[in-house]
N, CA, C and O atoms as CSV, one atom per row, in Angstrom:
chain,resi,resn,atom,element,x,y,z
A,1,MET,N,N,1.280,23.253,1.164
A,1,MET,CA,C,2.536,23.709,0.598
A,1,MET,C,C,3.486,22.527,0.506
A,1,MET,O,O,3.574,21.708,1.421
A,2,GLU,N,N,4.179,22.456,-0.589
A,2,GLU,CA,C,5.188,21.409,-0.808
A,2,GLU,C,C,6.560,21.972,-0.416
A,2,GLU,O,O,6.981,23.015,-0.917
A,3,ILE,N,N,7.242,21.269,0.480
A,3,ILE,CA,C,8.527,21.744,0.990
A,3,ILE,C,C,9.460,20.550,1.170
A,3,ILE,O,O,9.011,19.467,1.545
A,4,PRO,N,N,10.762,20.738,0.905
A,4,PRO,CA,C,11.691,19.626,1.111
A,4,PRO,C,C,11.876,19.326,2.603
A,4,PRO,O,O,11.459,20.100,3.465
A,5,GLU,N,N,12.493,18.218,2.874
A,5,GLU,CA,C,12.824,17.851,4.257
A,5,GLU,C,C,13.808,18.873,4.829
A,5,GLU,O,O,14.577,19.484,4.088
A,6,LEU,N,N,13.778,19.052,6.138
A,6,LEU,CA,C,14.712,19.952,6.805
A,6,LEU,C,C,16.152,19.565,6.478
A,6,LEU,O,O,16.999,20.439,6.296
A,7,ALA,N,N,16.435,18.283,6.402
A,7,ALA,CA,C,17.798,17.817,6.095
A,7,ALA,C,C,18.268,18.330,4.728
A,7,ALA,O,O,19.454,18.612,4.559
A,8,ASP,N,N,17.366,18.453,3.756
A,8,ASP,CA,C,17.735,18.980,2.439
A,8,ASP,C,C,18.092,20.457,2.516
A,8,ASP,O,O,19.023,20.901,1.843
A,9,LEU,N,N,17.369,21.225,3.323
A,9,LEU,CA,C,17.688,22.646,3.486
A,9,LEU,C,C,19.000,22.834,4.244
A,9,LEU,O,O,19.776,23.738,3.935
A,10,ILE,N,N,19.241,21.988,5.229
A,10,ILE,CA,C,20.524,22.035,5.954
A,10,ILE,C,C,21.662,21.714,4.993
A,10,ILE,O,O,22.712,22.353,5.045
A,11,TRP,N,N,21.468,20.739,4.123
A,11,TRP,CA,C,22.485,20.387,3.122
A,11,TRP,C,C,22.755,21.577,2.209
A,11,TRP,O,O,23.911,21.896,1.931
A,12,LEU,N,N,21.681,22.243,1.735
A,12,LEU,CA,C,21.828,23.358,0.801
A,12,LEU,C,C,22.543,24.537,1.437
A,12,LEU,O,O,23.426,25.130,0.819
A,13,PHE,N,N,22.170,24.886,2.675
A,13,PHE,CA,C,22.747,26.051,3.346
A,13,PHE,C,C,23.956,25.706,4.210
A,13,PHE,O,O,24.569,26.592,4.806
A,14,GLU,N,N,24.298,24.428,4.279
A,14,GLU,CA,C,25.509,23.948,4.946
A,14,GLU,C,C,25.534,24.234,6.437
A,14,GLU,O,O,26.605,24.327,7.037
A,15,ASP,N,N,24.349,24.376,7.044
A,15,ASP,CA,C,24.288,24.627,8.485
A,15,ASP,C,C,22.850,24.473,8.966
A,15,ASP,O,O,21.906,24.517,8.177
A,16,ASP,N,N,22.702,24.292,10.275
A,16,ASP,CA,C,21.375,24.218,10.878
A,16,ASP,C,C,20.751,25.609,10.909
A,16,ASP,O,O,21.470,26.606,10.980
A,17,PRO,N,N,19.424,25.689,10.857
A,17,PRO,CA,C,18.771,26.994,10.941
A,17,PRO,C,C,18.739,27.506,12.377
A,17,PRO,O,O,18.865,26.745,13.336
A,18,GLU,N,N,18.566,28.808,12.489
A,18,GLU,CA,C,18.313,29.437,13.783
A,18,GLU,C,C,16.817,29.707,13.848
A,18,GLU,O,O,16.220,30.155,12.869
A,19,CYS,N,N,16.211,29.436,15.000
A,19,CYS,CA,C,14.786,29.682,15.166
A,19,CYS,C,C,14.585,30.997,15.906
A,19,CYS,O,O,15.236,31.255,16.919
A,20,MET,N,N,13.684,31.824,15.396
A,20,MET,CA,C,13.427,33.117,16.030
A,20,MET,C,C,12.936,32.943,17.465
A,20,MET,O,O,13.253,33.750,18.339
A,21,HIS,N,N,12.170,31.899,17.698
A,21,HIS,CA,C,11.666,31.597,19.042
A,21,HIS,C,C,12.246,30.243,19.442
A,21,HIS,O,O,11.848,29.212,18.900
A,22,GLY,N,N,13.167,30.242,20.372
A,22,GLY,CA,C,13.908,29.048,20.748
A,22,GLY,C,C,13.069,27.875,21.213
A,22,GLY,O,O,13.536,26.736,21.179
A,23,ASP,N,N,11.835,28.126,21.650
A,23,ASP,CA,C,11.012,27.034,22.142
A,23,ASP,C,C,10.216,26.340,21.035
A,23,ASP,O,O,9.525,25.357,21.301
A,24,LEU,N,N,10.303,26.837,19.795
A,24,LEU,CA,C,9.589,26.223,18.676
A,24,LEU,C,C,10.533,25.348,17.861
A,24,LEU,O,O,11.715,25.661,17.719
A,25,THR,N,N,10.010,24.265,17.334
A,25,THR,CA,C,10.825,23.374,16.511
A,25,THR,C,C,10.221,23.258,15.116
A,25,THR,O,O,9.034,23.511,14.910
A,26,TRP,N,N,11.053,22.877,14.183
A,26,TRP,CA,C,10.651,22.722,12.788
A,26,TRP,C,C,9.432,21.831,12.696
A,26,TRP,O,O,9.428,20.780,13.337
A,27,PRO,N,N,8.417,22.166,11.960
A,27,PRO,CA,C,8.253,23.267,11.003
A,27,PRO,C,C,7.454,24.446,11.545
A,27,PRO,O,O,6.896,25.209,10.757
A,28,ILE,N,N,7.381,24.618,12.847
A,28,ILE,CA,C,6.611,25.718,13.437
A,28,ILE,C,C,7.547,26.891,13.728
A,28,ILE,O,O,8.619,26.700,14.301
A,29,GLY,N,N,7.153,28.090,13.340
A,29,GLY,CA,C,7.939,29.287,13.615
A,29,GLY,C,C,8.868,29.666,12.473
A,29,GLY,O,O,9.023,28.930,11.499
A,30,LEU,N,N,9.476,30.827,12.619
A,30,LEU,CA,C,10.378,31.365,11.607
A,30,LEU,C,C,11.786,30.809,11.835
A,30,LEU,O,O,12.369,30.986,12.905
A,31,HIS,N,N,12.317,30.139,10.823
A,31,HIS,CA,C,13.649,29.536,10.879
A,31,HIS,C,C,14.522,30.213,9.823
A,31,HIS,O,O,14.092,30.391,8.684
A,32,SER,N,N,15.744,30.590,10.198
A,32,SER,CA,C,16.630,31.343,9.308
A,32,SER,C,C,17.901,30.560,9.011
A,32,SER,O,O,18.537,29.993,9.899
A,33,PHE,N,N,18.242,30.553,7.735
A,33,PHE,CA,C,19.456,29.906,7.243
A,33,PHE,C,C,20.369,30.995,6.704
A,33,PHE,O,O,19.906,31.927,6.046
A,34,ARG,N,N,21.668,30.884,6.981
A,34,ARG,CA,C,22.657,31.837,6.469
A,34,ARG,C,C,23.732,31.064,5.709
A,34,ARG,O,O,24.102,29.946,6.069
A,35,LEU,N,N,24.219,31.703,4.644
A,35,LEU,CA,C,25.289,31.097,3.850
A,35,LEU,C,C,26.123,32.209,3.250
A,35,LEU,O,O,25.584,33.220,2.799
A,36,SER,N,N,27.446,32.028,3.240
A,36,SER,CA,C,28.357,33.011,2.646
A,36,SER,C,C,29.245,32.334,1.616
A,36,SER,O,O,29.666,31.189,1.780
A,37,ARG,N,N,29.515,33.070,0.558
A,37,ARG,CA,C,30.496,32.687,-0.460
A,37,ARG,C,C,31.336,33.935,-0.701
A,37,ARG,O,O,30.908,34.850,-1.404
A,38,GLY,N,N,32.522,33.971,-0.124
A,38,GLY,CA,C,33.356,35.163,-0.225
A,38,GLY,C,C,32.688,36.325,0.469
A,38,GLY,O,O,32.275,36.208,1.623
A,39,ALA,N,N,32.574,37.465,-0.231
A,39,ALA,CA,C,31.971,38.666,0.350
A,39,ALA,C,C,30.451,38.678,0.237
A,39,ALA,O,O,29.798,39.566,0.786
A,40,VAL,N,N,29.882,37.703,-0.468
A,40,VAL,CA,C,28.435,37.662,-0.683
A,40,VAL,C,C,27.814,36.682,0.308
A,40,VAL,O,O,28.327,35.584,0.522
A,41,SER,N,N,26.701,37.100,0.909
A,41,SER,CA,C,25.995,36.208,1.839
A,41,SER,C,C,24.493,36.325,1.623
A,41,SER,O,O,23.998,37.303,1.063
A,42,VAL,N,N,23.794,35.313,2.076
A,42,VAL,CA,C,22.341,35.293,1.954
A,42,VAL,C,C,21.739,34.898,3.293
A,42,VAL,O,O,22.295,34.086,4.034
A,43,LEU,N,N,20.593,35.490,3.582
A,43,LEU,CA,C,19.785,35.119,4.733
A,43,LEU,C,C,18.443,34.671,4.171
A,43,LEU,O,O,17.724,35.465,3.564
A,44,PHE,N,N,18.104,33.402,4.373
A,44,PHE,CA,C,16.826,32.856,3.930
A,44,PHE,C,C,16.042,32.450,5.161
A,44,PHE,O,O,16.503,31.634,5.959
A,45,SER,N,N,14.856,33.021,5.316
A,45,SER,CA,C,14.011,32.709,6.462
A,45,SER,C,C,12.688,32.160,5.960
A,45,SER,O,O,12.121,32.648,4.982
A,46,ILE,N,N,12.208,31.131,6.652
A,46,ILE,CA,C,10.959,30.503,6.258
A,46,ILE,C,C,10.164,30.100,7.493
A,46,ILE,O,O,10.707,29.624,8.490
A,47,ASP,N,N,8.868,30.309,7.387
A,47,ASP,CA,C,7.929,29.811,8.380
A,47,ASP,C,C,7.018,28.837,7.636
A,47,ASP,O,O,6.018,29.252,7.050
A,48,PRO,N,N,7.355,27.542,7.653
A,48,PRO,CA,C,6.582,26.576,6.890
A,48,PRO,C,C,5.105,26.535,7.294
A,48,PRO,O,O,4.236,26.395,6.433
A,49,ALA,N,N,4.816,26.654,8.583
A,49,ALA,CA,C,3.431,26.577,9.041
A,49,ALA,C,C,2.606,27.761,8.529
A,49,ALA,O,O,1.430,27.599,8.201
A,50,ALA,N,N,3.205,28.936,8.460
A,50,ALA,CA,C,2.511,30.124,7.972
A,50,ALA,C,C,2.557,30.241,6.453
A,50,ALA,O,O,1.788,31.002,5.865
A,51,GLY,N,N,3.457,29.489,5.813
A,51,GLY,CA,C,3.570,29.529,4.362
A,51,GLY,C,C,4.156,30.814,3.829
A,51,GLY,O,O,3.693,31.338,2.816
A,52,GLU,N,N,5.196,31.343,4.517
A,52,GLU,CA,C,5.838,32.557,4.031
A,52,GLU,C,C,7.356,32.474,4.194
A,52,GLU,O,O,7.878,31.742,5.034
A,53,ALA,N,N,8.047,33.263,3.345
A,53,ALA,CA,C,9.504,33.245,3.341
A,53,ALA,C,C,10.042,34.652,3.089
A,53,ALA,O,O,9.326,35.543,2.632
A,54,TYR,N,N,11.333,34.820,3.403
A,54,TYR,CA,C,12.047,36.072,3.222
A,54,TYR,C,C,13.446,35.733,2.711
A,54,TYR,O,O,14.061,34.766,3.159
A,55,ILE,N,N,13.945,36.542,1.764
A,55,ILE,CA,C,15.298,36.346,1.242
A,55,ILE,C,C,15.997,37.697,1.218
A,55,ILE,O,O,15.457,38.667,0.687
A,56,SER,N,N,17.201,37.766,1.793
A,56,SER,CA,C,18.022,38.977,1.732
A,56,SER,C,C,19.410,38.587,1.262
A,56,SER,O,O,20.002,37.624,1.751
A,57,LEU,N,N,19.925,39.357,0.298
A,57,LEU,CA,C,21.255,39.124,-0.257
A,57,LEU,C,C,22.146,40.297,0.138
A,57,LEU,O,O,21.745,41.455,0.021
A,58,TYR,N,N,23.357,39.993,0.608
A,58,TYR,CA,C,24.286,41.011,1.101
A,58,TYR,C,C,25.620,40.921,0.373
A,58,TYR,O,O,26.073,39.839,0.001
A,59,ILE,N,N,26.235,42.071,0.178
A,59,ILE,CA,C,27.637,42.150,-0.222
A,59,ILE,C,C,28.322,42.880,0.916
A,59,ILE,O,O,28.066,44.058,1.164
A,60,GLY,N,N,29.196,42.162,1.602
A,60,GLY,CA,C,29.763,42.704,2.834
A,60,GLY,C,C,28.632,42.897,3.832
A,60,GLY,O,O,27.867,41.967,4.087
A,61,ASP,N,N,28.519,44.084,4.396
A,61,ASP,CA,C,27.445,44.393,5.341
A,61,ASP,C,C,26.251,45.078,4.679
A,61,ASP,O,O,25.271,45.400,5.351
A,62,ASP,N,N,26.327,45.304,3.365
A,62,ASP,CA,C,25.280,46.039,2.660
A,62,ASP,C,C,24.254,45.094,2.050
A,62,ASP,O,O,24.602,44.193,1.287
A,63,GLU,N,N,22.984,45.309,2.394
A,63,GLU,CA,C,21.907,44.537,1.787
A,63,GLU,C,C,21.683,45.074,0.373
A,63,GLU,O,O,21.417,46.262,0.191
A,64,VAL,N,N,21.792,44.186,-0.638
A,64,VAL,CA,C,21.650,44.621,-2.024
A,64,VAL,C,C,20.339,44.142,-2.660
A,64,VAL,O,O,19.933,44.665,-3.698
A,65,ALA,N,N,19.688,43.175,-2.061
A,65,ALA,CA,C,18.385,42.710,-2.552
A,65,ALA,C,C,17.615,42.107,-1.386
A,65,ALA,O,O,18.181,41.459,-0.506
A,66,SER,N,N,16.301,42.343,-1.410
A,66,SER,CA,C,15.463,41.800,-0.355
A,66,SER,C,C,14.091,41.469,-0.928
A,66,SER,O,O,13.444,42.313,-1.547
A,67,LEU,N,N,13.661,40.243,-0.716
A,67,LEU,CA,C,12.322,39.804,-1.091
A,67,LEU,C,C,11.655,39.356,0.195
A,67,LEU,O,O,12.044,38.343,0.777
A,68,GLY,N,N,10.663,40.093,0.642
A,68,GLY,CA,C,10.051,39.790,1.928
A,68,GLY,C,C,8.586,39.446,1.827
A,68,GLY,O,O,7.906,39.803,0.865
A,69,ARG,N,N,8.113,38.745,2.841
A,69,ARG,CA,C,6.721,38.315,2.933
A,69,ARG,C,C,6.262,37.636,1.651
A,69,ARG,O,O,5.204,37.946,1.103
A,70,LEU,N,N,7.082,36.705,1.190
A,70,LEU,CA,C,6.713,35.899,0.033
A,70,LEU,C,C,5.663,34.913,0.504
A,70,LEU,O,O,5.970,33.956,1.215
A,71,ARG,N,N,4.412,35.152,0.101
A,71,ARG,CA,C,3.331,34.299,0.558
A,71,ARG,C,C,2.126,34.469,-0.338
A,71,ARG,O,O,2.040,35.484,-1.028
A,72,PRO,N,N,1.227,33.574,-0.369
A,72,PRO,CA,C,1.360,32.246,0.228
A,72,PRO,C,C,2.260,31.373,-0.632
A,72,PRO,O,O,2.131,31.332,-1.856
A,73,LEU,N,N,3.168,30.681,0.029
A,73,LEU,CA,C,4.078,29.790,-0.683
A,73,LEU,C,C,3.301,28.611,-1.256
A,73,LEU,O,O,2.404,28.060,-0.618
A,74,ASP,N,N,3.666,28.245,-2.463
A,74,ASP,CA,C,3.056,27.088,-3.101
A,74,ASP,C,C,3.969,25.872,-2.943
A,74,ASP,O,O,3.535,24.797,-2.531
A,75,ARG,N,N,5.245,26.073,-3.281
A,75,ARG,CA,C,6.204,24.976,-3.127
A,75,ARG,C,C,7.622,25.514,-3.121
A,75,ARG,O,O,7.908,26.618,-3.583
A,76,LEU,N,N,8.488,24.687,-2.578
A,76,LEU,CA,C,9.906,24.991,-2.458
A,76,LEU,C,C,10.640,23.721,-2.857
A,76,LEU,O,O,10.299,22.632,-2.395
A,77,ARG,N,N,11.646,23.855,-3.713
A,77,ARG,CA,C,12.369,22.684,-4.182
A,77,ARG,C,C,13.869,22.945,-4.156
A,77,ARG,O,O,14.326,24.008,-4.575
A,78,VAL,N,N,14.626,21.984,-3.669
A,78,VAL,CA,C,16.085,22.040,-3.716
A,78,VAL,C,C,16.505,21.394,-5.025
A,78,VAL,O,O,16.104,20.271,-5.329
A,79,ASP,N,N,17.313,22.106,-5.797
A,79,ASP,CA,C,17.767,21.649,-7.108
A,79,ASP,C,C,19.213,21.203,-7.016
A,79,ASP,O,O,20.123,22.022,-6.889
A,80,ARG,N,N,19.411,19.903,-7.080
A,80,ARG,CA,C,20.762,19.337,-7.051
A,80,ARG,C,C,21.149,18.993,-8.477
A,80,ARG,O,O,21.114,17.829,-8.878
A,81,GLY,N,N,21.519,20.013,-9.240
A,81,GLY,CA,C,21.871,19.837,-10.642
A,81,GLY,C,C,23.230,19.196,-10.798
A,81,GLY,O,O,23.609,18.303,-10.040
A,82,ARG,N,N,23.948,19.662,-11.781
A,82,ARG,CA,C,25.309,19.166,-12.010
A,82,ARG,C,C,26.093,19.241,-10.701
A,82,ARG,O,O,25.656,19.882,-9.745
A,83,SER,N,N,27.217,18.603,-10.666
A,83,SER,CA,C,27.997,18.536,-9.425
A,83,SER,C,C,28.446,19.910,-8.927
A,83,SER,O,O,28.735,20.061,-7.740
A,84,ASP,N,N,28.512,20.909,-9.802
A,84,ASP,CA,C,28.970,22.234,-9.383
A,84,ASP,C,C,27.818,23.237,-9.260
A,84,ASP,O,O,28.063,24.440,-9.165
A,85,TYR,N,N,26.568,22.762,-9.261
A,85,TYR,CA,C,25.412,23.657,-9.205
A,85,TYR,C,C,24.441,23.192,-8.125
A,85,TYR,O,O,24.049,22.026,-8.080
A,86,GLU,N,N,24.056,24.136,-7.248
A,86,GLU,CA,C,23.037,23.878,-6.237
A,86,GLU,C,C,22.155,25.116,-6.155
A,86,GLU,O,O,22.639,26.244,-6.246
A,87,ALA,N,N,20.858,24.894,-5.983
A,87,ALA,CA,C,19.935,26.028,-5.924
A,87,ALA,C,C,18.659,25.627,-5.202
A,87,ALA,O,O,18.402,24.451,-4.945
A,88,MET,N,N,17.877,26.639,-4.889
A,88,MET,CA,C,16.561,26.453,-4.325
A,88,MET,C,C,15.600,27.238,-5.206
A,88,MET,O,O,15.870,28.382,-5.571
A,89,LYS,N,N,14.485,26.618,-5.543
A,89,LYS,CA,C,13.444,27.289,-6.318
A,89,LYS,C,C,12.216,27.412,-5.436
A,89,LYS,O,O,11.827,26.471,-4.745
A,90,LEU,N,N,11.618,28.588,-5.473
A,90,LEU,CA,C,10.498,28.917,-4.598
A,90,LEU,C,C,9.365,29.473,-5.449
A,90,LEU,O,O,9.558,30.425,-6.204
A,91,TRP,N,N,8.188,28.879,-5.326
A,91,TRP,CA,C,7.011,29.346,-6.053
A,91,TRP,C,C,6.024,29.967,-5.075
A,91,TRP,O,O,5.754,29.412,-4.010
A,92,VAL,N,N,5.491,31.124,-5.449
A,92,VAL,CA,C,4.474,31.810,-4.667
A,92,VAL,C,C,3.163,31.677,-5.440
A,92,VAL,O,O,3.140,31.855,-6.658
A,93,GLN,N,N,2.083,31.370,-4.744
A,93,GLN,CA,C,0.789,31.213,-5.411
A,93,GLN,C,C,0.428,32.471,-6.182
A,93,GLN,O,O,0.590,33.586,-5.687
A,94,GLY,N,N,-0.062,32.281,-7.398
A,94,GLY,CA,C,-0.471,33.396,-8.240
A,94,GLY,C,C,0.636,33.951,-9.109
A,94,GLY,O,O,0.366,34.770,-9.988
A,95,ILE,N,N,1.869,33.536,-8.895
A,95,ILE,CA,C,2.994,33.968,-9.720
A,95,ILE,C,C,3.603,32.713,-10.322
A,95,ILE,O,O,4.133,31.870,-9.598
A,96,GLY,N,N,3.533,32.584,-11.629
A,96,GLY,CA,C,3.931,31.352,-12.300
A,96,GLY,C,C,5.415,31.031,-12.260
A,96,GLY,O,O,5.789,29.862,-12.165
A,97,GLU,N,N,6.256,32.034,-12.330
A,97,GLU,CA,C,7.699,31.805,-12.388
A,97,GLU,C,C,8.295,31.623,-10.999
A,97,GLU,O,O,7.848,32.244,-10.034
A,98,ALA,N,N,9.289,30.783,-10.908
A,98,ALA,CA,C,9.954,30.525,-9.626
A,98,ALA,C,C,10.981,31.607,-9.313
A,98,ALA,O,O,11.587,32.185,-10.215
A,99,ILE,N,N,11.162,31.869,-8.040
A,99,ILE,CA,C,12.279,32.669,-7.538
A,99,ILE,C,C,13.407,31.675,-7.329
A,99,ILE,O,O,13.207,30.644,-6.687
A,100,THR,N,N,14.588,31.963,-7.857
A,100,THR,CA,C,15.707,31.042,-7.765
A,100,THR,C,C,16.812,31.641,-6.916
A,100,THR,O,O,17.274,32.754,-7.165
A,101,LEU,N,N,17.228,30.889,-5.911
A,101,LEU,CA,C,18.379,31.251,-5.092
A,101,LEU,C,C,19.447,30.203,-5.341
A,101,LEU,O,O,19.374,29.089,-4.824
A,102,GLN,N,N,20.440,30.570,-6.138
A,102,GLN,CA,C,21.558,29.669,-6.413
A,102,GLN,C,C,22.554,29.792,-5.278
A,102,GLN,O,O,22.902,30.898,-4.866
A,103,THR,N,N,23.016,28.648,-4.767
A,103,THR,CA,C,23.971,28.665,-3.655
A,103,THR,C,C,25.356,28.175,-4.048
A,103,THR,O,O,26.322,28.390,-3.316
A,104,LYS,N,N,25.460,27.521,-5.191
A,104,LYS,CA,C,26.749,27.025,-5.641
A,104,LYS,C,C,26.779,27.034,-7.152
A,104,LYS,O,O,25.782,26.652,-7.766
A,105,PRO,N,N,27.847,27.441,-7.781
A,105,PRO,CA,C,29.157,27.759,-7.225
A,105,PRO,C,C,29.223,29.154,-6.599
A,105,PRO,O,O,30.152,29.457,-5.850
A,106,ALA,N,N,28.243,29.997,-6.905
A,106,ALA,CA,C,28.213,31.348,-6.333
A,106,ALA,C,C,26.792,31.640,-5.879
A,106,ALA,O,O,25.845,30.996,-6.330
A,107,LEU,N,N,26.647,32.600,-4.995
A,107,LEU,CA,C,25.318,33.021,-4.567
A,107,LEU,C,C,24.726,33.938,-5.630
A,107,LEU,O,O,25.359,34.901,-6.063
A,108,ARG,N,N,23.505,33.622,-6.039
A,108,ARG,CA,C,22.829,34.413,-7.061
A,108,ARG,C,C,21.327,34.325,-6.827
A,108,ARG,O,O,20.797,33.237,-6.604
A,109,LEU,N,N,20.642,35.454,-6.875
A,109,LEU,CA,C,19.206,35.517,-6.659
A,109,LEU,C,C,18.563,36.039,-7.933
A,109,LEU,O,O,18.981,37.070,-8.460
A,110,SER,N,N,17.537,35.332,-8.441
A,110,SER,CA,C,16.868,35.792,-9.652
A,110,SER,C,C,15.380,35.491,-9.581
A,110,SER,O,O,14.952,34.522,-8.953
A,111,TRP,N,N,14.596,36.347,-10.242
A,111,TRP,CA,C,13.154,36.151,-10.323
A,111,TRP,C,C,12.655,36.859,-11.572
A,111,TRP,O,O,13.353,37.705,-12.131
A,112,ASP,N,N,11.445,36.514,-12.013
A,112,ASP,CA,C,10.849,37.060,-13.219
A,112,ASP,C,C,10.250,38.428,-12.922
A,112,ASP,O,O,9.308,38.540,-12.137
A,113,LEU,N,N,10.789,39.456,-13.541
A,113,LEU,CA,C,10.296,40.809,-13.319
A,113,LEU,C,C,8.976,41.076,-14.029
A,113,LEU,O,O,8.320,42.080,-13.750
A,114,LYS,N,N,8.575,40.196,-14.942
A,114,LYS,CA,C,7.340,40.408,-15.693
A,114,LYS,C,C,6.113,39.932,-14.929
A,114,LYS,O,O,4.988,40.241,-15.321
A,115,ALA,N,N,6.303,39.194,-13.859
A,115,ALA,CA,C,5.152,38.714,-13.095
A,115,ALA,C,C,4.395,39.909,-12.520
A,115,ALA,O,O,5.003,40.887,-12.084
A,116,SER,N,N,3.075,39.825,-12.522
A,116,SER,CA,C,2.294,40.941,-12.016
A,116,SER,C,C,1.483,40.529,-10.795
A,116,SER,O,O,1.092,39.372,-10.642
A,117,VAL,N,N,1.247,41.489,-9.953
A,117,VAL,CA,C,0.466,41.270,-8.741
A,117,VAL,C,C,-0.609,42.350,-8.693
A,117,VAL,O,O,-0.310,43.531,-8.870
A,118,ASP,N,N,-1.836,41.959,-8.458
A,118,ASP,CA,C,-2.916,42.929,-8.301
A,118,ASP,C,C,-2.938,43.425,-6.863
A,118,ASP,O,O,-2.844,42.626,-5.931
A,119,TRP,N,N,-3.062,44.725,-6.675
A,119,TRP,CA,C,-3.077,45.296,-5.329
A,119,TRP,C,C,-4.471,45.656,-4.948
A,119,TRP,O,O,-4.700,46.155,-3.846
């Protein structure tokens, strides 16, 4: 799996991650990043060693979108576009389109609804 440096994720989410198990260090274990812009917040959790991620978007205390057990991860990229745009793109194996989590200027989560998964 291709993943940016921890420092790039800290830059994007503007804070250090919290580890679900305090005795584990990056990149082992589930690490969670939180970011708020006004009333909107996001919780992004990733376990690089297991190759899976979770994204939850909130307005106030209400969860309005959740993408869980995104796996197996293929790659994750931090997008430092124009000076007023920051985002993370996440690719899951078998799904061609990236899931995009924009963090600046506003929090926005988008993905391709046409992608199909065989069950």
